[in-house]
C-alpha positions as CSV (number, residue, x, y, z in Angstrom):
1,X,119.0,83.0,210.4
2,X,120.9,80.8,213.1
3,X,124.5,81.7,211.9
4,X,124.0,85.2,210.5
5,X,125.5,88.1,212.4
6,X,123.3,90.7,214.0
7,X,123.4,94.3,212.2
8,X,126.1,96.3,213.1
9,X,124.9,99.4,215.5
10,X,125.1,102.5,213.8
11,X,127.7,105.1,215.1
12,X,125.7,108.3,214.7
13,X,124.4,109.6,218.3
14,X,120.6,109.6,218.5
15,X,119.0,113.1,219.3
16,X,117.6,113.9,222.4
17,X,114.4,111.8,223.5
18,X,115.9,108.6,221.9
19,X,114.3,109.0,218.6
20,X,116.4,107.5,215.7
21,X,118.1,110.4,213.7
22,X,118.1,110.6,209.8
23,X,121.5,109.8,209.8
24,X,120.9,106.6,211.8
25,X,118.1,105.3,209.4
26,X,120.3,106.3,206.5
27,X,122.9,104.1,207.9
28,X,120.6,101.1,208.4
29,X,119.2,101.3,205.1
30,X,122.9,101.6,203.5
31,X,123.9,98.5,205.5
32,X,120.8,96.4,204.4
33,X,120.6,97.5,200.7
34,X,123.4,95.5,199.1
35,X,122.5,92.3,200.5
36,X,118.8,92.5,200.1
37,X,119.3,94.1,196.4
38,X,121.2,90.9,195.6
39,X,118.6,88.7,197.1
40,X,116.0,90.4,195.1
41,X,118.0,90.3,191.7
42,X,118.4,86.5,192.4
43,X,114.5,86.2,193.3
44,X,113.6,88.2,190.1
45,X,115.5,85.7,187.9
46,X,114.0,82.8,189.9
47,X,110.4,84.1,189.4
48,X,111.0,84.2,185.6
49,X,112.5,80.7,185.4
50,X,109.7,79.5,187.9
51,X,107.0,80.5,185.4
52,X,108.7,78.4,182.7
53,X,109.1,75.3,185.3
54,X,105.9,75.7,187.6
55,X,106.4,72.1,189.0
56,X,109.6,73.2,190.4
57,X,108.5,76.8,191.4
58,X,110.4,79.9,192.0
59,X,111.1,79.4,195.7
60,X,113.2,76.3,195.1
61,X,115.0,77.9,192.2
62,X,115.8,80.9,194.2
63,X,117.4,78.9,197.0
64,X,119.4,76.5,194.6
65,X,120.6,79.6,192.7
66,X,121.8,81.3,196.0
67,X,123.7,78.2,196.9
68,X,125.1,78.0,193.4
69,X,126.2,81.5,193.8
70,X,127.7,81.0,197.3
71,X,129.6,78.0,196.2
72,X,131.2,79.9,193.2
73,X,131.9,83.1,195.3
74,X,131.0,83.6,198.9
75,X,129.1,87.0,199.2
76,X,131.1,89.7,200.6
77,X,130.8,90.6,204.7
78,X,129.0,93.7,203.3
79,X,126.2,91.8,202.0
80,X,125.6,89.9,205.3
81,X,123.3,92.5,206.9
82,X,120.9,92.8,203.9
83,X,121.0,89.0,203.7
84,X,120.0,88.5,207.2
85,X,117.1,91.2,207.0
86,X,115.8,89.3,203.9
87,X,116.1,85.7,205.7
88,X,114.4,86.9,208.7
89,X,112.1,90.1,208.4
90,X,111.2,89.6,204.8
91,X,110.5,86.0,205.6
92,X,108.3,86.6,208.6
93,X,106.2,89.3,206.8
94,X,105.6,86.9,203.8
95,X,103.9,84.4,206.4
96,X,101.6,87.2,207.6
97,X,100.7,88.1,204.0
98,X,99.8,84.2,203.5
99,X,97.5,84.6,206.3
100,X,95.2,86.7,204.1
101,X,94.3,83.7,202.1
102,X,93.5,81.4,204.6
103,X,90.2,81.0,206.6
104,X,89.5,79.3,210.1
105,X,86.3,78.2,208.3
106,X,88.0,75.9,205.6
107,X,88.5,73.5,208.3
108,X,84.9,73.0,208.5
109,X,84.4,72.9,204.9
110,X,86.4,70.1,204.2
111,X,84.0,68.1,206.2
112,X,84.7,66.0,209.5
113,X,85.7,62.9,207.3
114,X,88.8,64.5,206.1
115,X,90.1,65.5,209.3
116,X,91.1,62.2,210.7
117,X,93.3,61.5,207.7
118,X,94.9,65.1,207.8
119,X,95.5,64.9,211.5
120,X,96.8,61.2,211.2
121,X,99.1,61.8,208.4
122,X,100.6,65.0,210.3
123,X,101.1,63.0,213.4
124,X,102.9,60.3,211.4
125,X,105.2,62.8,209.8
126,X,106.1,64.7,213.1
127,X,106.5,61.5,215.2
128,X,108.3,59.8,212.3
129,X,110.9,62.8,212.0
130,X,111.5,62.8,215.5
131,X,112.0,58.9,215.8
132,X,113.7,58.2,212.5
133,X,115.8,61.4,212.7
134,X,117.1,60.5,216.1
135,X,118.1,56.9,214.8
136,X,119.9,58.7,211.8
137,X,121.5,60.9,214.1
138,X,120.1,64.1,212.6
139,X,120.4,67.2,214.6
140,X,117.1,68.5,216.1
141,X,116.4,71.5,214.0
142,X,117.1,69.7,210.7
143,X,114.6,66.8,211.5
144,X,112.0,69.4,212.8
145,X,112.1,71.2,209.4
146,X,111.8,68.1,207.3
147,X,109.0,66.8,209.4
148,X,106.8,69.9,209.3
149,X,107.9,70.4,205.4
150,X,106.4,66.9,204.9
151,X,103.6,67.1,207.1
152,X,102.4,70.6,206.6
153,X,103.1,72.5,203.4
154,X,106.4,72.0,202.1
155,X,108.7,75.4,201.9
156,X,106.3,77.6,203.3
157,X,106.0,75.6,206.4
158,X,110.0,75.3,206.7
159,X,109.9,79.1,206.3
160,X,107.4,79.6,209.0
161,X,109.1,77.2,211.5
162,X,112.7,78.6,210.7
163,X,111.3,81.9,211.5
164,X,110.4,80.5,215.0
165,X,113.5,78.2,215.7
166,X,115.9,80.3,213.7
167,X,117.7,77.3,212.4
168,X,121.1,77.4,210.5
169,X,120.9,78.2,206.6
170,X,122.3,75.0,205.8
171,X,119.6,73.2,207.7
172,X,116.9,75.3,205.9
173,X,118.8,74.8,202.4
174,X,119.0,71.0,203.1
175,X,115.2,70.7,204.2
176,X,113.8,72.5,201.3
177,X,115.9,70.5,198.7
178,X,114.7,67.2,200.6
179,X,111.1,68.2,200.3
180,X,111.6,69.5,196.5
181,X,112.9,66.0,195.8
182,X,109.9,64.2,196.9
183,X,107.6,66.8,195.6
184,X,108.9,66.0,192.0
185,X,108.5,62.4,192.9
186,X,105.0,62.8,194.0
187,X,103.9,64.6,190.7
188,X,105.6,62.0,188.6
189,X,104.2,58.8,190.7
190,X,100.8,59.6,192.5
191,X,98.4,59.9,189.6
192,X,99.7,56.8,188.1
193,X,99.4,54.8,191.6
194,X,96.1,56.6,192.1
195,X,94.6,55.1,188.7
196,X,96.2,51.6,189.6
197,X,94.3,51.7,193.0
198,X,91.1,52.8,191.1
199,X,90.7,56.0,193.5
200,X,87.8,58.2,193.0
201,X,88.6,61.9,192.4
202,X,87.4,62.6,195.8
203,X,89.7,60.0,197.3
204,X,92.7,61.0,195.1
205,X,92.1,64.9,196.0
206,X,92.1,63.8,199.8
207,X,95.3,61.5,199.5
208,X,97.0,64.4,197.5
209,X,95.9,67.1,199.9
210,X,97.4,65.2,202.9
211,X,100.4,63.3,201.5
212,X,102.1,65.6,198.8
213,X,104.2,68.3,200.4
214,X,103.8,71.7,198.5
215,X,100.6,73.4,197.0
216,X,102.0,73.6,193.7
217,X,102.8,69.9,193.7
218,X,99.3,69.0,194.8
219,X,97.9,71.1,192.2
220,X,100.0,69.5,189.5
221,X,99.4,66.0,190.8
222,X,95.7,66.0,191.3
223,X,95.3,67.8,187.6
224,X,97.3,65.3,186.1
225,X,94.9,62.6,187.8
226,X,91.8,64.4,186.7
227,X,90.1,67.7,187.1
228,X,87.4,66.5,189.6
229,X,90.4,65.8,192.0
230,X,91.7,69.2,192.0
231,X,89.4,71.5,193.9
232,X,89.2,69.2,196.7
233,X,92.8,68.5,196.9
234,X,93.4,72.3,197.2
235,X,90.8,72.9,200.0
236,X,92.4,70.0,202.2
237,X,95.6,71.3,201.4
238,X,94.9,74.7,202.6
239,X,93.2,73.1,205.7
240,X,96.6,71.2,206.4
241,X,98.4,74.7,206.0
242,X,96.4,76.0,208.9
243,X,98.3,73.5,211.1
244,X,101.2,75.9,210.8
245,X,99.7,78.0,213.7
246,X,99.6,75.3,216.6
247,X,102.7,74.0,215.4
248,X,104.6,77.3,215.5
249,X,103.2,78.0,218.8
250,X,104.3,74.7,220.2
251,X,107.6,75.1,218.8
252,X,107.8,78.5,220.1
253,X,107.0,77.4,223.8
254,X,109.2,74.5,223.6
255,X,112.2,76.7,222.5
256,X,111.5,79.2,225.3
257,X,111.3,76.6,227.9
258,X,114.4,74.8,226.6
259,X,116.3,78.1,226.9
260,X,115.2,78.5,230.7
261,X,115.9,74.8,231.4
262,X,119.6,75.4,230.0
263,X,120.2,78.4,232.2
264,X,118.4,78.0,235.4
265,X,120.4,80.1,237.3
266,X,120.3,83.0,234.8
267,X,119.0,85.4,237.6
268,X,115.7,87.3,237.6
269,X,113.0,86.3,235.2
270,X,113.0,88.6,232.0
271,X,110.0,90.7,231.6
272,X,106.5,89.3,230.8
273,X,106.6,91.0,227.5
274,X,109.8,89.3,226.5
275,X,108.7,86.0,227.7
276,X,105.5,86.1,225.7
277,X,107.5,87.1,222.4
278,X,109.9,83.9,223.0
279,X,106.5,81.7,223.1
280,X,104.3,83.7,220.5
281,X,106.7,85.6,218.0
282,X,105.1,89.1,217.0
283,X,104.7,87.7,213.2
284,X,102.7,84.7,214.4
285,X,100.3,87.0,216.3
286,X,99.9,89.2,213.1
287,X,99.5,86.0,211.1
288,X,96.4,85.0,213.3
289,X,95.2,88.6,212.8
290,X,95.4,88.4,209.0
291,X,93.5,84.8,209.0
292,X,90.9,86.3,211.2
293,X,90.5,89.4,208.8
294,X,90.1,87.1,206.1
295,X,87.6,84.9,207.9
296,X,85.2,87.7,208.7
297,X,85.4,88.7,204.8
298,X,87.2,91.9,205.3
299,X,89.8,90.9,202.5
300,X,88.2,91.5,199.1
301,X,88.1,88.1,197.1
302,X,89.7,89.9,194.3
303,X,92.8,90.6,196.3
304,X,93.6,87.4,197.1
305,X,95.4,86.3,193.9
306,X,97.5,89.3,194.2
307,X,98.3,88.7,198.0
308,X,99.1,85.2,197.1
309,X,101.6,86.1,194.7
310,X,103.1,88.9,197.0
311,X,103.7,86.3,199.5
312,X,105.3,83.9,196.8
313,X,107.7,86.8,195.8
314,X,108.7,87.5,199.5
315,X,109.2,83.7,200.3
316,X,111.4,83.7,197.1
317,X,113.5,86.9,198.2
318,X,114.1,85.2,201.8
319,X,114.9,81.9,200.4
320,X,117.2,83.5,197.9
321,X,118.9,85.0,200.9
322,X,119.2,81.7,202.8
323,X,120.8,80.3,199.6
324,X,123.3,83.0,199.4
325,X,124.2,82.8,203.2
326,X,124.7,78.9,202.9
327,X,128.2,77.3,203.0
328,X,128.7,74.5,200.7
329,X,131.1,72.9,203.0
330,X,128.1,72.7,205.5
331,X,126.0,70.8,203.1
332,X,128.6,68.3,202.3
333,X,129.0,67.7,206.0
334,X,125.2,66.9,206.5
335,X,125.4,64.0,204.1
336,X,122.8,61.5,202.9
337,X,121.1,61.0,205.9
338,X,118.7,64.0,205.5
339,X,117.7,62.6,202.1
340,X,117.0,59.1,203.6
341,X,114.7,60.8,206.4
342,X,112.8,62.6,203.6
343,X,112.3,59.5,201.6
344,X,111.1,57.3,204.7
345,X,108.6,60.1,205.7
346,X,107.3,60.5,202.4
347,X,106.5,56.7,202.1
348,X,105.1,56.7,205.5
349,X,102.7,59.7,205.0
350,X,101.5,58.6,201.7
351,X,100.8,55.0,203.1
352,X,99.3,56.4,206.3
353,X,97.0,58.6,204.4
354,X,95.7,55.7,202.2
355,X,95.6,53.5,205.2
356,X,93.5,56.2,207.5
357,X,91.1,56.4,204.2
358,X,90.6,52.8,204.2
359,X,89.8,52.7,208.0
360,X,87.3,55.7,207.9
361,X,85.5,54.5,204.8
362,X,86.5,57.3,202.8
363,X,88.4,55.5,200.1
């Protein structure tokens, strides 16, 4: 993550030809094992608790538990390499695995009538996060994370965005806590509001799919409203999840350009491969490959459930590591403003989704 130290260089001398020696690999494994093991242990407990409280979910429980542990006792420095590995490499690999459950064709199957609402609500979330976040004096990384979490798919979008922008642990923790707060609020309020407005199952599914942050909360809210809303809400939500791809690419390009603008006299341009990796991180390329493979039907349908669960476990491990790396004083310093931003975006997106349905005749 943003403030995590790099892995210490092993002291073993590599053999001739530059190939890593067994000692070097062993040193790397030993340096990573303590922190990674702790993150896995926290994630395992969170997974069990998440099954007992599915509306909350294991990822949120993992990051909250990690924060609680770090408040009681900050992990030892020896844990940092493993926590860094879990919060970066495991996180990025989880996003690739998520791609095996998505299909480019899902955008078409939702029908053209849903796309204006989906794109409009996403625009409201991202532009609102930028404008309102600046007015509230929230730093750029945190308002970006809250914006994509609200506009795309909650913790998964925050994880994917963080893998591109390398935000600090405290920003990720606060963004996920904010998104979680309004996930719960949506599950508790959306079904009642939907019935009061006389929404059809189709209209409610479209509303939930475009205005509720996390997939589990979309399923919970639409199921409470009525079974007929659930399947449509899930398809809309999966289509919305595909927006991770262009958003990650834009953020990667923006960050790479910002780095050059900040240091225009840095000398010779870096190699083309390095510049491409700044704009398109390797894991995003593999994510696109995974989506393409699934779109072509090369991922057996029977595997989707197991792959989705695997990605969920990996995200839970990564978020546990983020929580364990968080310093409580940084969260206290962030204050009330991020929560206020999340509340305003939640209301704006929910209202915009209904308004766009009314304008397009889908309500």
